[in-house]
C-alpha positions in Angstrom: -25.6 18.7 11.2 -25.7 14.5 10.2 -29.4 14.6 10.4 -30.1 17.9 8.4 -27.7 15.8 6.0 -29.7 12.9 5.8 -32.9 14.4 5.9 -32.3 16.1 2.8 -30.3 12.8 1.2 -34.1 11.6 1.6 -36.5 14.7 0.4 -34.9 16.3 -2.4 -32.6 13.5 -3.2 -34.5 10.9 -3.0 -32.0 8.6 -1.5 -35.1 6.2 0.3 -35.6 4.8 -3.6 -31.6 3.9 -3.4 -31.8 2.3 0.0 -35.4 0.1 -1.4 -33.6 -1.3 -4.7 -30.7 -2.1 -2.7 -32.5 -3.8 -0.3 -35.2 -5.7 -2.9 -31.6 -6.5 -4.5 -30.5 -8.0 -1.7 -33.1 -9.7 -0.6 -33.4 -11.5 -3.9 -29.3 -12.9 -3.8 -30.0 -14.0 -0.6 -33.8 -15.8 -1.4 -31.0 -17.4 -4.0 -29.1 -19.0 -1.2 -25.5 -19.5 -4.1 -25.5 -15.4 -3.9 -26.4 -15.1 -0.5 -23.1 -13.2 0.9 -23.4 -10.6 -1.8 -27.3 -10.6 -1.2 -26.4 -10.1 2.8 -24.2 -7.1 2.0 -26.3 -5.5 -0.1 -28.8 -5.2 2.7 -26.0 -4.0 4.6 -26.0 -1.4 2.4 -29.6 -0.6 2.1 -29.2 0.0 5.8 -26.1 2.6 5.4 -28.3 4.5 2.4 -30.8 5.1 5.2 -28.6 7.2 7.0 -25.5 8.1 5.3 -23.8 11.0 6.9 -23.7 9.1 10.1 -23.0 5.7 9.5 -20.1 3.6 7.8 -19.5 0.4 6.3 -16.9 -1.8 7.2 -15.7 -4.4 7.5 -17.0 -7.8 8.8 -12.9 -8.8 9.8 -12.4 -5.3 11.3 -15.0 -6.5 13.9 -13.7 -8.9 16.7 -16.5 -11.4 16.3 -16.3 -15.2 16.0 -17.1 -16.3 12.8 -18.2 -19.7 11.0 -15.5 -21.6 8.9 -17.5 -22.9 6.3 -19.3 -19.3 5.6 -15.9 -17.7 5.2 -14.5 -20.0 2.5 -17.9 -20.4 1.1 -17.6 -15.9 1.2 -14.3 -16.2 -0.5 -15.4 -18.2 -3.5 -18.3 -15.6 -4.0 -15.8 -12.7 -3.9 -13.6 -14.5 -6.3 -16.9 -14.8 -8.7 -18.3 -11.2 -8.1 -15.2 -10.0 -8.8 -15.8 -9.0 -12.5 -19.0 -7.6 -11.7 -18.4 -5.2 -8.9 -15.3 -3.8 -10.4 -17.4 -2.8 -13.9 -19.6 -1.7 -10.9 -16.9 0.2 -9.2 -15.9 1.6 -12.4 -19.8 2.9 -13.4 -19.9 4.6 -9.7 -17.0 6.5 -10.5 -17.7 8.1 -13.8 -21.2 8.9 -11.9 -19.1 10.3 -8.9 -17.0 12.7 -11.0 -20.3 13.5 -12.9 -22.0 14.8 -9.7 -18.9 16.6 -8.7 -19.6 18.9 -11.9 -22.5 20.2 -10.2 -22.9 22.2 -6.4 -26.2 20.3 -5.9 -24.7 16.7 -6.4 -21.0 16.8 -4.7 -24.1 15.8 -1.6 -24.3 12.5 -3.8 -21.3 12.0 -4.5 -19.9 12.5 -1.1 -22.1 9.4 -0.4 -21.2 7.7 -3.1 -17.4 8.2 -2.8 -17.9 6.7 1.0 -19.6 3.7 -0.5 -17.4 2.6 -3.4 -15.5 -0.2 -1.7 -18.9 -1.6 -1.1 -19.7 -1.2 -4.8 -16.6 -3.5 -5.4 -17.4 -5.7 -3.1 -20.4 -6.6 -0.7 -19.0 -9.7 1.1 -18.0 -9.1 4.3 -19.2 -5.1 4.7 -21.5 -4.2 7.6 -23.3 -1.1 8.1 -21.8 0.5 11.5 -22.5 4.4 13.0 -19.6 6.4 12.7 -19.1 6.7 16.3 -18.0 2.6 16.2 -15.7 2.8 13.1 -14.0 5.5 14.3 -13.3 3.4 17.7 -12.5 -0.1 15.0 -9.9 2.5 13.3 -8.7 4.2 16.4 -8.0 0.0 18.0 -6.5 -0.9 15.0 -3.6 2.2 15.0 -3.1 1.3 18.8 -2.4 -2.7 17.3 -0.2 -0.9 14.6 1.9 0.8 16.7 2.0 -0.7 19.8 
């Protein structure tokens, strides 16, 4: 079912164009070096848009990997500066989601946008993972919380 939904996302709704735009903007921001954390997040978002019904965007902090302290500090600064832009983008996408839910045909697009609303708000430190991996991350977090 997820494969069929991904195919429908690309062909009638031209989802691959959204992925291409996100990839190009992400590459442009990454080349500027200053906005590289935002650019890398948008590149991950483009990867998500290639198969949105079988992937999820998760925070990199939820994945147990070693990170560079300097890169984490720079990402935090960029996240603070990006906050007003992300807030405006998230509100615009929220209105778009409500508008798409009015028609039955737009509901699949609204689902994808709703799944990625947090990425619009703040793409820094987000990673695209498969649904199974995201479920495993959530299950481990639940076990740690209740243990």
